[in-house]
Legacy VTK file of the C-alpha trace (Angstrom):
# vtk DataFile Version 3.0
C-alpha trace
ASCII
DATASET POLYDATA
POINTS 272 float
-16.006 -6.421 -0.841
-12.441 -7.766 -1.039
-11.121 -9.006 -4.350
-11.977 -12.680 -4.903
-8.987 -14.960 -4.533
-7.586 -16.163 -7.849
-7.824 -19.794 -8.825
-4.045 -20.005 -9.108
-1.278 -18.751 -6.862
0.258 -16.110 -9.151
2.098 -12.807 -8.948
3.178 -10.297 -11.557
1.960 -10.892 -15.081
1.357 -8.304 -17.786
-1.135 -6.309 -15.708
0.988 -6.561 -12.583
4.201 -5.125 -13.878
6.277 -8.293 -14.021
6.489 -11.980 -14.766
4.973 -14.680 -12.597
7.002 -15.043 -9.412
8.281 -18.300 -7.951
7.994 -18.543 -4.194
10.786 -20.777 -2.916
12.550 -19.656 0.295
15.317 -22.213 -0.281
16.484 -20.417 -3.433
15.958 -16.835 -2.267
18.878 -14.528 -2.904
18.339 -12.383 0.205
16.772 -12.789 3.606
14.021 -10.335 2.698
13.175 -12.351 -0.408
13.043 -15.512 1.710
10.513 -13.828 4.003
8.351 -12.801 1.043
8.632 -16.313 -0.398
7.454 -17.747 2.910
4.495 -15.352 2.856
3.799 -16.712 -0.631
3.087 -20.055 1.027
0.605 -18.426 3.405
-1.329 -15.934 1.282
-2.762 -15.925 -2.207
-0.692 -13.789 -4.526
-2.282 -11.510 -7.078
-1.540 -9.362 -10.076
-1.537 -5.603 -9.616
-2.055 -2.681 -11.915
-4.831 -1.447 -14.138
-6.911 0.489 -11.652
-7.868 4.034 -12.751
-5.068 6.261 -11.475
-7.142 9.106 -10.075
-9.583 6.772 -8.380
-6.593 4.951 -6.886
-5.196 8.262 -5.647
-8.523 9.198 -4.065
-8.860 5.748 -2.506
-5.407 6.034 -0.948
-6.090 9.532 0.415
-9.271 8.210 2.029
-7.280 5.407 3.671
-4.815 7.769 5.338
-4.905 7.521 9.153
-7.814 5.106 9.146
-8.656 1.460 8.546
-9.897 -0.197 5.367
-13.116 -0.976 7.235
-13.730 2.759 7.640
-12.345 4.014 4.339
-13.974 1.488 1.994
-17.557 2.708 2.639
-16.358 6.281 2.114
-14.847 5.317 -1.242
-18.014 3.472 -2.269
-20.225 6.439 -1.327
-17.942 8.826 -3.207
-18.083 6.710 -6.335
-21.873 6.457 -6.194
-22.242 10.241 -5.941
-19.423 11.400 -8.234
-18.397 8.422 -10.355
-21.230 8.642 -12.865
-23.420 5.839 -14.169
-20.526 4.511 -16.233
-17.133 5.286 -14.613
-15.386 4.376 -17.871
-17.074 7.283 -19.635
-17.209 9.849 -16.818
-14.393 12.038 -15.523
-14.068 11.575 -11.771
-11.464 14.332 -11.523
-13.737 16.868 -13.200
-16.674 15.843 -11.020
-14.657 16.206 -7.817
-13.039 19.474 -8.909
-16.558 20.905 -9.160
-17.801 19.280 -5.948
-19.133 21.238 -2.998
-16.641 20.670 -0.184
-19.220 20.241 2.561
-21.229 17.753 0.505
-18.098 15.761 -0.266
-17.098 15.830 3.410
-20.475 14.378 4.380
-20.144 11.727 1.666
-16.779 10.479 2.957
-17.444 10.998 6.680
-16.858 7.330 7.562
-13.180 7.720 6.615
-12.436 10.187 9.408
-10.717 13.580 9.008
-13.353 14.145 6.352
-13.085 17.940 6.217
-9.343 17.771 5.630
-9.630 14.889 3.164
-12.452 16.513 1.192
-10.420 19.712 0.788
-7.399 17.669 -0.248
-9.341 15.606 -2.808
-10.876 18.697 -4.417
-7.449 20.363 -4.608
-5.944 17.243 -6.176
-8.794 17.071 -8.690
-8.232 20.727 -9.616
-4.511 20.111 -10.040
-5.041 17.055 -12.234
-7.660 18.729 -14.415
-5.411 21.745 -14.936
-2.229 19.801 -15.740
-3.506 16.594 -17.352
-6.910 17.626 -18.666
-8.734 15.226 -16.373
-8.662 11.678 -15.096
-7.850 10.067 -18.460
-4.734 12.171 -18.997
-3.555 11.488 -15.466
-4.122 7.763 -15.984
-1.988 7.853 -19.123
0.798 9.656 -17.266
0.830 7.219 -14.331
0.727 4.089 -16.445
3.124 5.082 -19.207
5.331 7.828 -17.803
8.842 7.332 -16.448
8.324 5.807 -12.976
10.736 8.195 -11.251
9.124 11.194 -12.923
5.654 9.951 -11.969
6.679 9.442 -8.360
8.327 12.864 -8.184
5.227 14.553 -9.597
2.933 12.716 -7.215
5.068 13.755 -4.260
4.727 17.393 -5.338
0.959 17.166 -4.895
-0.516 18.455 -1.657
-1.163 15.660 0.819
0.579 12.964 -1.212
3.366 11.253 0.717
5.660 8.392 -0.272
3.199 5.624 0.625
0.362 7.229 -1.347
2.612 7.807 -4.366
3.892 4.241 -4.276
0.380 2.792 -3.967
-0.686 4.695 -7.089
2.388 3.430 -8.950
1.696 -0.136 -7.850
-2.065 -0.505 -8.014
-2.674 1.740 -11.017
0.595 1.699 -12.921
1.395 -1.937 -12.186
5.015 -0.963 -11.645
7.415 -3.690 -10.625
9.945 -2.904 -7.922
7.579 -0.653 -5.952
7.178 -1.620 -2.283
4.856 0.840 -0.495
5.606 1.121 3.218
2.672 1.573 5.571
2.704 1.259 9.347
2.593 -2.566 9.212
5.452 -2.892 6.723
7.506 -0.326 8.642
7.062 -2.203 11.924
7.576 -5.718 10.569
10.662 -4.963 8.470
12.440 -3.425 11.455
11.188 -5.993 13.958
12.360 -8.849 11.765
15.709 -7.231 11.044
15.106 -6.664 7.329
15.905 -2.973 7.811
17.715 -0.994 10.523
15.757 -0.729 13.757
15.741 3.071 13.599
14.949 3.310 9.868
12.254 5.734 8.758
9.628 4.735 6.175
11.758 5.806 3.205
14.782 3.875 4.430
12.687 0.744 4.934
11.407 1.139 1.367
14.956 1.423 0.049
16.051 -1.749 1.830
13.035 -3.767 0.695
13.181 -2.582 -2.915
16.884 -3.407 -2.932
16.493 -6.911 -1.469
13.157 -8.096 -2.913
12.924 -8.888 -6.660
10.816 -6.372 -8.573
8.072 -8.858 -9.450
7.573 -9.788 -5.798
7.345 -6.291 -4.324
3.625 -5.782 -4.931
2.723 -9.089 -3.348
5.210 -8.447 -0.528
3.479 -5.172 0.333
-0.019 -6.638 0.587
1.162 -9.871 2.241
3.127 -8.048 4.946
0.062 -5.942 5.743
-2.045 -9.076 6.117
0.689 -10.718 8.194
0.845 -7.636 10.414
-2.881 -7.784 11.043
-3.000 -11.516 11.742
0.309 -12.329 13.421
2.786 -9.479 13.891
0.553 -6.913 15.553
1.959 -3.791 17.168
1.171 -4.573 20.787
0.851 -8.346 20.980
2.641 -10.266 18.226
1.906 -13.992 18.059
5.452 -14.895 19.116
5.088 -13.117 22.447
3.341 -16.065 24.078
4.261 -18.879 21.723
7.059 -18.720 19.118
5.455 -21.589 17.218
2.308 -19.528 16.723
4.137 -17.357 14.179
4.886 -18.920 10.767
7.915 -16.636 10.356
9.419 -17.074 13.824
12.574 -18.698 12.459
13.164 -15.725 10.131
12.673 -13.010 12.734
15.150 -11.141 14.965
12.324 -10.112 17.354
13.760 -6.615 17.674
11.814 -4.932 20.458
9.899 -8.090 21.423
10.787 -9.642 24.780
8.845 -12.874 25.446
10.481 -13.373 28.849
9.020 -10.137 30.226
6.048 -9.798 27.882
7.275 -6.370 26.819
6.914 -5.026 23.277
8.518 -1.743 22.221
9.156 0.015 18.931
12.291 -1.453 17.315
13.916 1.982 17.367
13.609 2.052 21.163
15.163 -1.409 21.410
18.259 -0.190 19.554
18.927 2.667 21.964
LINES 1 273
272 0 1 2 3 4 5 6 7 8 9 10 11 12 13 14 15 16 17 18 19 20 21 22 23 24 25 26 27 28 29 30 31 32 33 34 35 36 37 38 39 40 41 42 43 44 45 46 47 48 49 50 51 52 53 54 55 56 57 58 59 60 61 62 63 64 65 66 67 68 69 70 71 72 73 74 75 76 77 78 79 80 81 82 83 84 85 86 87 88 89 90 91 92 93 94 95 96 97 98 99 100 101 102 103 104 105 106 107 108 109 110 111 112 113 114 115 116 117 118 119 120 121 122 123 124 125 126 127 128 129 130 131 132 133 134 135 136 137 138 139 140 141 142 143 144 145 146 147 148 149 150 151 152 153 154 155 156 157 158 159 160 161 162 163 164 165 166 167 168 169 170 171 172 173 174 175 176 177 178 179 180 181 182 183 184 185 186 187 188 189 190 191 192 193 194 195 196 197 198 199 200 201 202 203 204 205 206 207 208 209 210 211 212 213 214 215 216 217 218 219 220 221 222 223 224 225 226 227 228 229 230 231 232 233 234 235 236 237 238 239 240 241 242 243 244 245 246 247 248 249 250 251 252 253 254 255 256 257 258 259 260 261 262 263 264 265 266 267 268 269 270 271
């Protein structure tokens, strides 16, 4: 089940890594901030942070190369089998380090690539138990350690890329100024002209974290994903047939989108 929408339109806060954000495109300091502010008029904003770090890491691994619709049931089944009757008192890392790989693979099969993901999760659990003593120690490190050191250590872990590391920092650590870049964010930022058309994921992250205030990055990440699913899809963005159908049409460079011909290409191809 998705998180219930809050009663108030808020972002940041103590558990979200920053103060409440004001969404006003007219006063935005950069074009990227103006885009995020406009998204603040469309989507509910939320606070982030506070999720158990290892569970967040596992959840993000399960989501790799698949949809939330497929990965969420896998996460739920994993938690039922390995999370214990009271997750606050059990050690998920210890339980998964001791898990039978084939049983875990069957448990998370809805997420796809389940053999690879089950091996990866068990290896991560082993690593975390050995270095941090279990899930609680890892949680302490993620939430209170130096953000750069936490990110560097996460990236050293097998199967953890920049997006996974940044999601753990954001959703568990509640770190301000962290803007995870998934396929939607990567496409939209380049298509709109917020980052170079040929930028890789890390370069897009650098541009967004530079141009979007720290307290708005978490909301910007989730809002751009939602916007990518509803309006700025990969093959048929809303502006292709009707510019007025997109609420951000006046903020977009339409890099790689050609309404006259109906063609849509990757922004990097449009820059060639």
